[in-house]
C-alpha positions as CSV (number, residue, x, y, z in Angstrom):
1,X,52.5,-8.8,29.4
2,X,49.4,-9.7,31.4
3,X,48.1,-13.2,30.8
4,X,44.5,-12.6,30.0
5,X,42.9,-16.0,30.2
6,X,41.7,-17.0,33.7
7,X,41.4,-20.6,32.5
8,X,45.2,-20.6,32.6
9,X,45.5,-18.7,35.8
10,X,45.5,-15.3,34.1
11,X,43.7,-12.0,34.5
12,X,39.9,-12.3,34.0
13,X,39.2,-8.6,33.4
14,X,41.9,-8.6,30.7
15,X,40.0,-11.4,28.9
16,X,36.8,-9.4,29.1
17,X,38.5,-6.4,27.7
18,X,40.0,-8.4,24.8
19,X,36.7,-9.9,23.9
20,X,35.0,-6.4,24.0
21,X,37.7,-4.8,21.8
22,X,37.1,-7.6,19.3
23,X,33.6,-6.4,18.9
24,X,31.9,-9.2,21.0
25,X,29.2,-8.3,23.5
26,X,30.6,-9.1,27.0
27,X,29.2,-9.2,30.5
28,X,31.0,-9.5,33.8
29,X,29.4,-11.3,36.8
30,X,30.9,-10.4,40.1
31,X,30.2,-12.1,43.4
32,X,29.2,-9.4,45.9
33,X,28.1,-11.5,48.8
34,X,28.2,-15.2,49.8
35,X,27.9,-17.7,52.6
36,X,31.0,-18.4,54.6
37,X,32.0,-21.7,53.1
38,X,31.8,-20.8,49.5
39,X,34.5,-22.2,47.2
40,X,34.8,-18.8,45.6
41,X,35.5,-15.6,47.6
42,X,33.7,-12.4,47.4
43,X,35.0,-10.5,44.3
44,X,35.2,-13.6,42.2
45,X,34.2,-13.0,38.6
46,X,32.7,-14.9,35.6
47,X,33.2,-13.5,32.1
48,X,30.5,-14.2,29.5
49,X,30.4,-13.3,25.8
50,X,27.4,-13.0,23.4
51,X,27.8,-16.6,22.2
52,X,27.6,-18.0,25.7
53,X,31.3,-18.7,26.0
54,X,32.4,-18.1,29.6
55,X,35.5,-18.2,31.8
56,X,36.1,-17.8,35.5
57,X,33.7,-18.7,38.3
58,X,31.4,-17.2,40.9
59,X,30.3,-20.4,42.7
60,X,32.4,-23.4,41.8
61,X,29.6,-24.5,39.5
62,X,26.3,-24.6,41.3
63,X,24.8,-21.4,40.0
64,X,26.9,-20.8,36.9
65,X,24.2,-21.7,34.3
66,X,21.7,-19.2,35.8
67,X,24.4,-16.5,35.9
68,X,25.4,-17.1,32.2
69,X,21.7,-16.8,31.2
70,X,21.4,-13.5,33.1
71,X,24.6,-12.2,31.5
72,X,23.2,-13.0,28.0
73,X,20.1,-11.0,28.8
74,X,22.3,-8.1,30.0
75,X,24.4,-8.2,26.8
76,X,21.1,-8.1,24.8
77,X,20.2,-4.8,26.4
78,X,18.8,-5.7,29.9
79,X,19.6,-3.6,32.9
80,X,22.3,-5.0,35.2
81,X,20.7,-7.2,37.8
82,X,21.6,-8.0,41.3
83,X,20.9,-11.7,41.6
84,X,20.3,-13.5,44.9
85,X,20.5,-17.3,45.0
86,X,19.4,-19.3,48.0
87,X,21.3,-22.6,48.4
88,X,19.7,-25.2,50.6
89,X,21.8,-27.2,53.1
90,X,21.2,-30.4,51.1
91,X,22.3,-28.7,47.8
92,X,25.3,-27.2,49.5
93,X,26.3,-30.5,50.9
94,X,26.2,-32.2,47.5
95,X,28.5,-29.5,46.2
96,X,31.0,-30.2,49.0
97,X,30.1,-27.1,51.1
98,X,29.6,-27.2,54.8
99,X,26.2,-25.4,54.8
100,X,23.8,-23.5,52.6
101,X,23.1,-19.7,52.5
102,X,22.7,-16.8,50.2
103,X,24.9,-15.9,47.2
104,X,24.7,-12.4,45.7
105,X,25.9,-11.8,42.1
106,X,26.0,-8.5,40.2
107,X,26.0,-8.7,36.4
108,X,26.9,-5.9,34.1
109,X,28.0,-5.6,30.4
110,X,31.3,-4.1,29.3
111,X,30.7,-0.8,27.5
112,X,31.8,2.8,27.4
113,X,29.0,4.3,29.5
114,X,27.0,3.2,32.6
115,X,25.1,1.3,33.6
116,X,28.0,-0.9,32.6
117,X,31.6,-1.8,33.5
118,X,33.4,0.9,31.6
119,X,36.3,-0.2,29.4
120,X,38.5,2.7,30.5
121,X,38.1,1.7,34.1
122,X,39.1,-1.9,33.2
123,X,42.1,-0.5,31.4
124,X,43.0,1.5,34.5
125,X,42.6,-1.5,36.8
126,X,45.0,-3.6,34.6
127,X,47.5,-0.7,34.5
128,X,47.4,-0.5,38.3
129,X,48.0,-4.2,38.7
130,X,50.9,-4.1,36.3
131,X,52.4,-1.3,38.4
132,X,51.8,-3.4,41.6
133,X,49.3,-0.9,42.9
134,X,46.0,-1.8,44.7
135,X,42.8,-0.1,43.6
136,X,39.1,-0.4,44.5
137,X,36.4,-0.5,41.9
138,X,33.3,0.8,43.6
139,X,29.8,0.1,42.1
140,X,26.5,1.7,43.0
141,X,24.4,-1.5,42.7
142,X,21.2,0.5,42.1
143,X,22.4,2.8,39.3
144,X,25.4,0.8,37.9
145,X,27.7,3.9,38.2
146,X,31.3,3.1,39.0
147,X,34.4,4.8,40.2
148,X,38.0,3.6,40.6
149,X,39.8,4.7,43.8
150,X,43.5,4.3,44.5
151,X,45.2,3.7,47.8
152,X,45.4,7.5,48.4
153,X,41.7,8.0,47.9
154,X,42.0,9.6,44.5
155,X,39.1,8.7,42.3
156,X,38.1,8.6,38.6
157,X,34.7,7.9,37.2
158,X,31.6,8.7,39.2
159,X,31.8,11.6,41.6
160,X,32.3,10.3,45.2
161,X,31.9,12.2,48.5
162,X,34.6,12.5,51.1
163,X,33.0,10.0,53.5
164,X,32.6,7.4,50.8
165,X,36.2,7.7,49.7
166,X,37.3,7.3,53.3
167,X,35.3,4.1,53.5
168,X,37.0,2.8,50.4
169,X,40.4,3.5,51.9
170,X,39.3,1.3,54.8
171,X,38.6,-1.5,52.2
172,X,42.2,-1.3,51.1
173,X,43.4,-1.5,54.7
174,X,41.2,-4.4,55.5
175,X,42.4,-6.3,52.4
176,X,39.0,-7.6,51.3
177,X,36.1,-6.9,49.0
178,X,32.6,-6.5,50.2
179,X,29.4,-4.5,50.5
180,X,30.0,-1.2,52.4
181,X,28.4,-0.4,55.7
182,X,26.0,2.3,56.7
183,X,25.2,4.7,55.1
184,X,26.6,3.2,51.9
185,X,24.9,-0.3,52.0
186,X,24.1,0.0,48.3
187,X,27.7,0.1,47.2
188,X,30.0,-2.8,46.5
189,X,33.8,-2.3,46.9
190,X,35.9,-4.6,44.8
191,X,39.4,-4.6,46.0
192,X,41.8,-5.4,43.1
193,X,45.2,-6.3,44.3
194,X,48.3,-6.9,42.1
195,X,49.0,-10.6,41.8
196,X,51.5,-11.9,44.3
197,X,55.0,-12.4,42.8
198,X,57.2,-15.5,42.8
199,X,60.9,-15.0,41.9
200,X,62.7,-18.2,41.2
201,X,66.5,-18.2,41.1
202,X,67.9,-20.9,38.9
203,X,66.2,-22.0,35.7
204,X,66.4,-25.7,36.5
205,X,63.9,-28.5,35.9
206,X,62.1,-28.0,39.2
207,X,61.7,-24.3,38.3
208,X,60.1,-25.3,35.0
209,X,57.5,-27.3,36.8
210,X,57.0,-24.8,39.6
211,X,56.5,-22.0,37.2
212,X,53.7,-23.8,35.3
213,X,52.0,-24.6,38.6
214,X,52.4,-21.1,40.0
215,X,50.9,-19.5,36.9
216,X,47.8,-21.7,37.2
217,X,47.6,-20.7,40.9
218,X,47.6,-17.0,40.0
219,X,51.1,-15.9,40.8
220,X,53.2,-13.5,38.7
221,X,56.3,-15.5,38.0
222,X,59.9,-14.4,37.2
223,X,62.8,-16.7,36.6
224,X,66.3,-15.3,37.3
225,X,69.3,-16.9,35.9
226,X,72.4,-15.5,34.1
227,X,72.8,-18.8,32.1
228,X,71.1,-18.2,28.8
229,X,71.1,-21.9,28.0
230,X,68.9,-22.5,31.1
231,X,66.8,-19.3,31.1
232,X,65.1,-19.0,27.8
233,X,61.5,-18.7,26.6
234,X,61.5,-22.2,25.1
235,X,62.0,-23.7,28.5
236,X,59.7,-21.2,30.3
237,X,56.8,-20.2,28.0
238,X,54.7,-17.3,29.4
239,X,57.1,-16.6,32.2
240,X,59.2,-13.4,32.7
241,X,62.9,-14.1,32.4
242,X,65.7,-12.0,33.9
243,X,69.1,-12.9,32.7
244,X,71.1,-10.8,35.2
245,X,73.0,-12.1,38.2
246,X,70.5,-12.7,41.0
247,X,71.9,-10.2,43.4
248,X,71.6,-7.4,40.9
249,X,68.2,-8.6,39.6
250,X,66.6,-8.9,43.1
251,X,67.9,-5.5,44.2
252,X,66.3,-4.0,41.1
253,X,63.0,-5.9,41.3
254,X,62.5,-4.8,44.9
255,X,60.8,-7.9,46.5
256,X,58.1,-6.8,49.0
257,X,55.6,-8.4,51.4
258,X,53.7,-9.9,48.4
259,X,56.8,-11.6,47.1
260,X,58.1,-15.2,47.5
261,X,61.6,-16.1,46.5
262,X,62.6,-19.7,45.7
263,X,66.4,-20.3,45.3
264,X,66.8,-23.4,43.2
265,X,70.0,-23.5,41.2
266,X,71.9,-25.6,43.8
267,X,75.0,-23.6,42.8
268,X,76.5,-21.4,45.6
269,X,77.8,-18.9,43.0
270,X,74.2,-18.2,42.0
271,X,72.3,-19.1,45.2
272,X,74.4,-17.2,47.8
273,X,74.1,-13.7,46.3
274,X,70.4,-14.4,45.7
275,X,69.9,-15.3,49.4
276,X,71.8,-12.3,50.6
277,X,69.6,-9.9,48.5
278,X,66.5,-11.8,49.4
279,X,67.2,-11.5,53.1
280,X,67.7,-7.8,52.8
281,X,64.1,-7.5,51.4
282,X,60.7,-7.7,53.0
283,X,59.8,-10.8,51.0
284,X,57.3,-12.9,53.0
285,X,59.0,-16.2,51.9
286,X,62.6,-17.2,51.2
287,X,63.3,-20.8,50.5
288,X,66.4,-22.7,49.2
289,X,66.8,-26.1,47.6
290,X,69.2,-28.5,49.1
291,X,69.6,-31.2,51.8
292,X,70.0,-30.4,55.5
293,X,73.8,-31.0,55.1
294,X,73.9,-28.7,52.1
295,X,72.0,-26.0,54.0
296,X,74.3,-26.3,57.0
297,X,77.2,-25.5,54.8
298,X,75.2,-22.6,53.2
299,X,74.5,-21.2,56.7
300,X,78.2,-21.2,57.5
301,X,79.0,-19.4,54.2
302,X,76.3,-16.7,54.7
303,X,77.3,-16.0,58.4
304,X,80.9,-15.9,57.4
305,X,79.9,-13.3,54.9
306,X,78.3,-11.1,57.5
307,X,74.6,-12.2,57.3
308,X,73.1,-12.2,60.8
309,X,72.0,-15.5,62.3
310,X,68.5,-14.1,62.8
311,X,68.3,-13.3,59.1
312,X,69.6,-16.7,58.0
313,X,66.9,-18.3,60.1
314,X,64.3,-16.8,57.7
315,X,65.4,-19.3,55.0
316,X,63.0,-22.3,54.6
317,X,65.4,-25.2,53.9
318,X,65.1,-27.8,52.7
319,X,62.6,-26.0,50.6
320,X,59.0,-27.1,50.5
321,X,56.6,-28.9,52.8
322,X,57.8,-32.3,54.0
323,X,55.5,-34.4,51.7
324,X,58.1,-37.2,51.2
325,X,58.4,-35.8,47.7
326,X,60.3,-37.8,45.1
327,X,61.3,-36.3,41.8
328,X,61.1,-32.8,40.4
329,X,57.3,-32.6,40.0
330,X,56.6,-33.6,43.6
331,X,59.2,-31.2,44.9
332,X,57.6,-28.4,42.9
333,X,54.3,-29.3,44.4
334,X,55.8,-29.2,47.9
335,X,57.4,-25.8,47.3
336,X,54.2,-24.2,46.0
337,X,52.2,-25.8,48.9
338,X,54.6,-24.3,51.4
339,X,54.5,-20.9,49.8
340,X,50.7,-20.9,49.6
341,X,50.4,-22.0,53.2
342,X,52.6,-19.2,54.5
343,X,50.9,-16.7,52.2
344,X,47.5,-17.5,53.4
345,X,48.4,-17.9,57.1
346,X,49.7,-14.3,57.1
347,X,46.2,-13.2,56.0
348,X,47.1,-12.0,52.5
349,X,44.2,-11.4,50.1
Protein backbone atom coordinates (compact mmCIF):
# COMPACT_ATOMS: atom_id res chain seq x y z
CA UNK A 1 0.00 0.00 0.00
CA UNK A 2 1.25 3.50 -0.85
CA UNK A 3 0.27 6.19 1.63
CA UNK A 4 -1.26 8.81 -0.63
CA UNK A 5 -1.51 11.87 1.59
CA UNK A 6 1.58 14.09 1.75
CA UNK A 7 0.12 15.79 4.80
CA UNK A 8 0.94 12.54 6.61
CA UNK A 9 4.33 12.07 4.98
CA UNK A 10 2.88 10.07 2.10
CA UNK A 11 3.10 10.13 -1.69
CA UNK A 12 1.87 13.42 -3.26
CA UNK A 13 1.34 12.02 -6.77
CA UNK A 14 -0.81 9.20 -5.37
CA UNK A 15 -3.07 11.79 -3.78
CA UNK A 16 -3.39 13.66 -7.09
CA UNK A 17 -4.23 10.40 -8.85
CA UNK A 18 -6.87 9.51 -6.26
CA UNK A 19 -8.48 12.93 -6.57
CA UNK A 20 -8.50 12.66 -10.37
CA UNK A 21 -10.03 9.19 -10.35
CA UNK A 22 -12.78 10.53 -8.10
CA UNK A 23 -13.75 12.93 -10.87
CA UNK A 24 -12.19 16.04 -9.37
CA UNK A 25 -10.26 18.47 -11.52
CA UNK A 26 -6.64 18.36 -10.34
CA UNK A 27 -3.44 20.25 -11.09
CA UNK A 28 0.11 19.55 -10.00
CA UNK A 29 2.60 22.37 -9.42
CA UNK A 30 6.25 21.33 -9.57
CA UNK A 31 9.22 23.44 -8.55
CA UNK A 32 11.59 23.42 -11.53
CA UNK A 33 14.12 25.96 -10.29
CA UNK A 34 14.88 27.87 -7.13
CA UNK A 35 17.41 29.88 -5.15
CA UNK A 36 19.97 27.94 -3.14
CA UNK A 37 18.48 28.47 0.31
CA UNK A 38 14.91 27.45 -0.46
CA UNK A 39 13.17 25.35 2.22
CA UNK A 40 11.82 23.13 -0.59
CA UNK A 41 14.15 21.38 -3.04
CA UNK A 42 13.74 21.35 -6.81
CA UNK A 43 11.13 18.72 -7.65
CA UNK A 44 8.87 19.59 -4.69
CA UNK A 45 5.18 19.46 -5.58
CA UNK A 46 1.87 21.03 -4.60
CA UNK A 47 -1.41 19.26 -5.43
CA UNK A 48 -4.53 21.39 -5.99
CA UNK A 49 -8.11 20.31 -6.74
CA UNK A 50 -10.95 22.27 -8.35
CA UNK A 51 -12.31 23.39 -4.98
CA UNK A 52 -8.98 24.92 -3.96
CA UNK A 53 -8.02 22.15 -1.56
CA UNK A 54 -4.28 21.64 -1.69
CA UNK A 55 -1.53 19.51 -0.20
CA UNK A 56 2.25 19.58 -0.41
CA UNK A 57 4.44 22.64 -0.89
CA UNK A 58 6.70 24.36 -3.41
CA UNK A 59 8.04 27.18 -1.26
CA UNK A 60 7.30 26.68 2.40
CA UNK A 61 4.44 29.18 2.14
CA UNK A 62 5.64 32.40 0.51
CA UNK A 63 4.20 31.83 -3.00
CA UNK A 64 1.61 29.13 -2.32
CA UNK A 65 -1.45 31.38 -2.75
CA UNK A 66 -0.34 32.52 -6.21
CA UNK A 67 0.45 28.96 -7.26
CA UNK A 68 -2.96 27.70 -6.10
CA UNK A 69 -4.66 30.45 -8.12
CA UNK A 70 -2.66 29.50 -11.23
CA UNK A 71 -3.56 25.84 -10.68
CA UNK A 72 -7.28 26.69 -10.53
CA UNK A 73 -6.96 28.53 -13.85
CA UNK A 74 -5.22 25.51 -15.41
CA UNK A 75 -7.95 23.17 -14.11
CA UNK A 76 -10.53 25.48 -15.71
CA UNK A 77 -8.88 25.04 -19.10
CA UNK A 78 -5.87 27.32 -19.17
CA UNK A 79 -2.56 26.22 -20.67
CA UNK A 80 0.12 24.98 -18.28
CA UNK A 81 2.16 28.02 -17.24
CA UNK A 82 5.79 28.28 -16.22
CA UNK A 83 5.66 30.74 -13.34
CA UNK A 84 8.64 32.82 -12.25
CA UNK A 85 8.61 34.43 -8.84
CA UNK A 86 11.15 36.99 -7.69
CA UNK A 87 11.71 37.02 -3.95
CA UNK A 88 13.42 40.09 -2.49
CA UNK A 89 16.14 39.79 0.12
CA UNK A 90 13.83 41.45 2.67
CA UNK A 91 10.94 39.08 1.92
CA UNK A 92 13.28 36.06 1.95
CA UNK A 93 14.68 37.11 5.33
CA UNK A 94 11.18 37.38 6.81
CA UNK A 95 10.57 33.80 5.68
CA UNK A 96 13.70 32.54 7.39
CA UNK A 97 15.79 32.29 4.22
CA UNK A 98 19.34 33.50 3.81
CA UNK A 99 18.74 35.49 0.63
CA UNK A 100 16.26 36.18 -2.16
CA UNK A 101 16.27 34.92 -5.72
CA UNK A 102 14.10 33.33 -8.40
CA UNK A 103 11.62 30.51 -8.03
CA UNK A 104 10.34 28.63 -11.09
CA UNK A 105 7.12 26.60 -10.86
CA UNK A 106 5.45 24.60 -13.63
CA UNK A 107 1.71 23.96 -13.26
CA UNK A 108 -0.18 21.30 -15.22
CA UNK A 109 -3.52 19.55 -14.78
CA UNK A 110 -3.87 15.80 -14.42
CA UNK A 111 -5.54 14.34 -17.52
CA UNK A 112 -5.23 11.61 -20.11
CA UNK A 113 -3.63 13.70 -22.88
CA UNK A 114 -1.02 16.49 -23.02
CA UNK A 115 -0.56 19.30 -22.31
CA UNK A 116 -1.08 17.68 -18.92
CA UNK A 117 0.43 15.25 -16.48
CA UNK A 118 -0.92 11.99 -17.86
CA UNK A 119 -2.61 9.66 -15.42
CA UNK A 120 -0.96 6.59 -16.92
CA UNK A 121 2.48 8.12 -16.34
CA UNK A 122 1.60 8.85 -12.70
CA UNK A 123 0.51 5.22 -12.34
CA UNK A 124 3.83 4.10 -13.83
CA UNK A 125 5.76 6.37 -11.44
CA UNK A 126 3.94 4.89 -8.43
CA UNK A 127 4.52 1.34 -9.68
CA UNK A 128 8.25 2.05 -10.10
CA UNK A 129 8.50 3.48 -6.60
CA UNK A 130 6.67 0.49 -5.12
CA UNK A 131 9.21 -1.75 -6.89
CA UNK A 132 12.11 0.37 -5.54
CA UNK A 133 13.12 1.63 -9.00
CA UNK A 134 14.19 5.16 -9.89
CA UNK A 135 12.55 6.88 -12.87
CA UNK A 136 12.75 10.32 -14.49
CA UNK A 137 9.63 12.18 -15.58
CA UNK A 138 10.82 14.56 -18.29
CA UNK A 139 8.65 17.50 -19.33
CA UNK A 140 8.96 19.75 -22.36
CA UNK A 141 8.06 22.98 -20.59
CA UNK A 142 7.01 24.63 -23.87
CA UNK A 143 4.62 21.98 -25.18
CA UNK A 144 3.73 20.13 -21.98
CA UNK A 145 4.58 16.75 -23.52
CA UNK A 146 6.07 14.21 -21.13
CA UNK A 147 7.89 10.92 -21.08
CA UNK A 148 8.92 8.55 -18.31
CA UNK A 149 12.45 7.16 -18.52
CA UNK A 150 13.83 4.33 -16.41
CA UNK A 151 17.40 3.81 -15.21
CA UNK A 152 18.28 1.92 -18.37
CA UNK A 153 17.08 4.70 -20.66
CA UNK A 154 13.87 2.99 -21.77
CA UNK A 155 11.08 5.52 -22.30
CA UNK A 156 7.30 5.63 -22.49
CA UNK A 157 5.23 8.62 -23.52
CA UNK A 158 6.60 11.26 -25.90
CA UNK A 159 9.25 10.17 -28.40
CA UNK A 160 12.74 11.06 -27.16
CA UNK A 161 15.99 11.17 -29.08
CA UNK A 162 19.08 9.19 -28.12
CA UNK A 163 20.99 12.23 -26.85
CA UNK A 164 18.09 13.32 -24.65
CA UNK A 165 17.72 9.83 -23.15
CA UNK A 166 21.46 9.83 -22.40
CA UNK A 167 21.10 13.19 -20.63
CA UNK A 168 18.29 11.77 -18.51
CA UNK A 169 20.42 8.81 -17.47
CA UNK A 170 22.93 11.35 -16.21
CA UNK A 171 20.13 12.81 -14.05
CA UNK A 172 19.73 9.43 -12.36
CA UNK A 173 23.48 9.18 -11.82
CA UNK A 174 23.66 12.70 -10.36
CA UNK A 175 20.70 11.91 -8.04
CA UNK A 176 18.95 15.25 -8.52
CA UNK A 177 16.12 16.89 -10.45
CA UNK A 178 16.64 19.97 -12.58
CA UNK A 179 16.49 21.77 -15.90
CA UNK A 180 18.63 20.07 -18.51
CA UNK A 181 21.65 21.70 -20.09
CA UNK A 182 22.32 22.60 -23.71
CA UNK A 183 20.78 21.76 -26.11
CA UNK A 184 17.80 20.72 -23.95
CA UNK A 185 17.33 23.82 -21.79
CA UNK A 186 13.56 23.72 -22.27
CA UNK A 187 13.22 20.33 -20.57
CA UNK A 188 12.79 19.62 -16.88
CA UNK A 189 13.93 16.24 -15.53
CA UNK A 190 12.12 15.22 -12.35
CA UNK A 191 14.01 12.40 -10.66
CA UNK A 192 11.54 10.24 -8.71
CA UNK A 193 13.30 7.91 -6.34
CA UNK A 194 11.77 5.19 -4.20
CA UNK A 195 11.33 6.29 -0.61
CA UNK A 196 14.23 5.30 1.68
CA UNK A 197 13.40 2.33 3.85
CA UNK A 198 13.58 1.93 7.62
CA UNK A 199 13.47 -1.61 8.99
CA UNK A 200 12.85 -1.75 12.73
CA UNK A 201 13.51 -5.01 14.52
CA UNK A 202 11.48 -5.32 17.71
CA UNK A 203 7.92 -3.98 17.95
CA UNK A 204 8.55 -2.22 21.26
CA UNK A 205 7.27 1.14 22.52
CA UNK A 206 10.22 3.06 21.04
CA UNK A 207 9.47 1.43 17.69
CA UNK A 208 5.85 2.65 17.83
CA UNK A 209 6.98 6.25 18.28
CA UNK A 210 9.85 5.99 15.80
CA UNK A 211 7.52 4.50 13.18
CA UNK A 212 5.10 7.43 13.42
CA UNK A 213 7.92 9.97 13.17
CA UNK A 214 9.61 8.21 10.27
CA UNK A 215 6.37 8.03 8.28
CA UNK A 216 5.96 11.79 8.66
CA UNK A 217 9.55 12.26 7.49
CA UNK A 218 8.87 10.28 4.30
CA UNK A 219 10.39 6.88 5.11
CA UNK A 220 8.89 3.56 4.11
CA UNK A 221 8.68 1.73 7.42
CA UNK A 222 8.63 -2.01 8.16
CA UNK A 223 8.49 -3.53 11.64
CA UNK A 224 9.98 -7.00 12.04
CA UNK A 225 9.08 -9.09 15.08
CA UNK A 226 7.96 -12.73 15.37
CA UNK A 227 5.94 -11.93 18.52
CA UNK A 228 2.38 -11.34 17.32
CA UNK A 229 1.40 -9.74 20.59
CA UNK A 230 3.90 -6.98 19.88
CA UNK A 231 3.76 -6.72 16.09
CA UNK A 232 0.15 -6.10 15.12
CA UNK A 233 -1.70 -3.40 13.11
CA UNK A 234 -3.35 -2.00 16.21
CA UNK A 235 0.03 -1.01 17.63
CA UNK A 236 1.48 0.08 14.25
CA UNK A 237 -1.24 1.65 12.08
CA UNK A 238 -0.18 2.26 8.49
CA UNK A 239 3.10 0.37 8.93
CA UNK A 240 4.18 -2.82 7.17
CA UNK A 241 4.56 -5.69 9.62
CA UNK A 242 6.76 -8.74 9.05
CA UNK A 243 6.15 -11.52 11.58
CA UNK A 244 9.11 -13.69 10.57
CA UNK A 245 12.32 -14.12 12.55
CA UNK A 246 14.52 -11.14 11.72
CA UNK A 247 17.36 -13.08 10.13
CA UNK A 248 14.95 -14.64 7.63
CA UNK A 249 13.01 -11.43 7.06
CA UNK A 250 16.06 -9.23 6.45
CA UNK A 251 17.65 -11.71 4.06
CA UNK A 252 14.42 -11.75 2.06
CA UNK A 253 13.84 -7.98 2.18
CA UNK A 254 17.36 -7.34 0.80
CA UNK A 255 18.40 -4.12 2.57
CA UNK A 256 20.34 -1.83 0.24
CA UNK A 257 22.16 1.51 0.33
CA UNK A 258 18.79 3.29 0.75
CA UNK A 259 17.93 1.25 3.86
CA UNK A 260 18.40 1.95 7.57
CA UNK A 261 18.05 -0.83 10.13
CA UNK A 262 17.25 -0.09 13.78
CA UNK A 263 17.48 -3.07 16.13
CA UNK A 264 15.34 -2.29 19.16
CA UNK A 265 14.02 -5.42 20.88
CA UNK A 266 16.75 -5.53 23.58
CA UNK A 267 16.49 -9.33 23.39
CA UNK A 268 19.63 -11.12 22.08
CA UNK A 269 17.52 -13.95 20.63
CA UNK A 270 15.94 -11.40 18.28
CA UNK A 271 18.63 -8.74 18.03
CA UNK A 272 21.71 -10.86 17.30
CA UNK A 273 20.35 -12.67 14.20
CA UNK A 274 19.05 -9.32 12.97
CA UNK A 275 22.45 -7.68 13.34
CA UNK A 276 24.23 -10.55 11.60
CA UNK A 277 21.88 -10.25 8.62
CA UNK A 278 22.06 -6.45 8.65
CA UNK A 279 25.86 -6.43 8.61
CA UNK A 280 25.87 -8.76 5.61
CA UNK A 281 23.86 -6.17 3.67
CA UNK A 282 24.73 -2.80 2.14
CA UNK A 283 22.36 -0.90 4.47
CA UNK A 284 23.75 2.59 5.03
CA UNK A 285 22.84 2.52 8.73
CA UNK A 286 22.73 -0.22 11.36
CA UNK A 287 21.93 0.80 14.93
CA UNK A 288 21.18 -1.15 18.08
CA UNK A 289 19.45 -0.18 21.31
CA UNK A 290 21.26 -0.72 24.59
CA UNK A 291 23.81 0.79 26.95
CA UNK A 292 27.55 0.73 26.33
CA UNK A 293 27.83 -2.23 28.70
CA UNK A 294 25.06 -4.07 26.86
CA UNK A 295 26.74 -3.34 23.54
CA UNK A 296 30.12 -4.59 24.80
CA UNK A 297 28.53 -7.94 25.59
CA UNK A 298 26.81 -7.87 22.21
CA UNK A 299 30.14 -7.31 20.46
CA UNK A 300 31.64 -10.30 22.27
CA UNK A 301 28.75 -12.54 21.18
CA UNK A 302 28.88 -11.41 17.54
CA UNK A 303 32.65 -11.81 17.25
CA UNK A 304 32.46 -15.21 18.95
CA UNK A 305 29.90 -16.12 16.29
CA UNK A 306 32.32 -15.24 13.51
CA UNK A 307 31.39 -11.64 12.67
CA UNK A 308 34.52 -9.67 11.82
CA UNK A 309 35.48 -6.77 14.07
CA UNK A 310 35.39 -4.40 11.10
CA UNK A 311 31.77 -5.34 10.46
CA UNK A 312 30.77 -5.07 14.13
CA UNK A 313 32.24 -1.56 14.10
CA UNK A 314 29.50 -0.52 11.66
CA UNK A 315 26.89 -0.75 14.43
CA UNK A 316 25.79 2.58 15.90
CA UNK A 317 25.43 1.83 19.59
CA UNK A 318 24.08 3.11 21.82
CA UNK A 319 21.64 3.95 19.06
CA UNK A 320 20.77 7.57 18.28
CA UNK A 321 22.43 10.96 18.59
CA UNK A 322 23.59 11.82 22.08
CA UNK A 323 20.83 14.29 22.95
CA UNK A 324 20.67 13.36 26.60
CA UNK A 325 17.35 11.73 25.71
CA UNK A 326 15.00 10.58 28.44
CA UNK A 327 12.07 8.30 27.79
CA UNK A 328 10.91 6.47 24.68
CA UNK A 329 9.78 9.54 22.71
CA UNK A 330 13.08 11.37 23.05
CA UNK A 331 15.04 8.22 22.23
CA UNK A 332 12.95 7.85 19.07
CA UNK A 333 13.76 11.47 18.15
CA UNK A 334 17.47 10.79 18.65
CA UNK A 335 17.35 7.67 16.48
CA UNK A 336 15.58 9.38 13.59
CA UNK A 337 17.95 12.35 13.92
CA UNK A 338 21.01 10.10 13.65
CA UNK A 339 19.59 8.18 10.70
CA UNK A 340 18.68 11.42 8.91
CA UNK A 341 22.10 12.98 9.55
CA UNK A 342 23.94 9.99 8.09
CA UNK A 343 21.48 9.69 5.21
CA UNK A 344 22.01 13.32 4.21
CA UNK A 345 25.78 13.35 4.82
CA UNK A 346 26.24 10.57 2.33
CA UNK A 347 24.58 12.76 -0.30
CA UNK A 348 21.39 10.74 -0.80
CA UNK A 349 18.46 12.43 -2.54
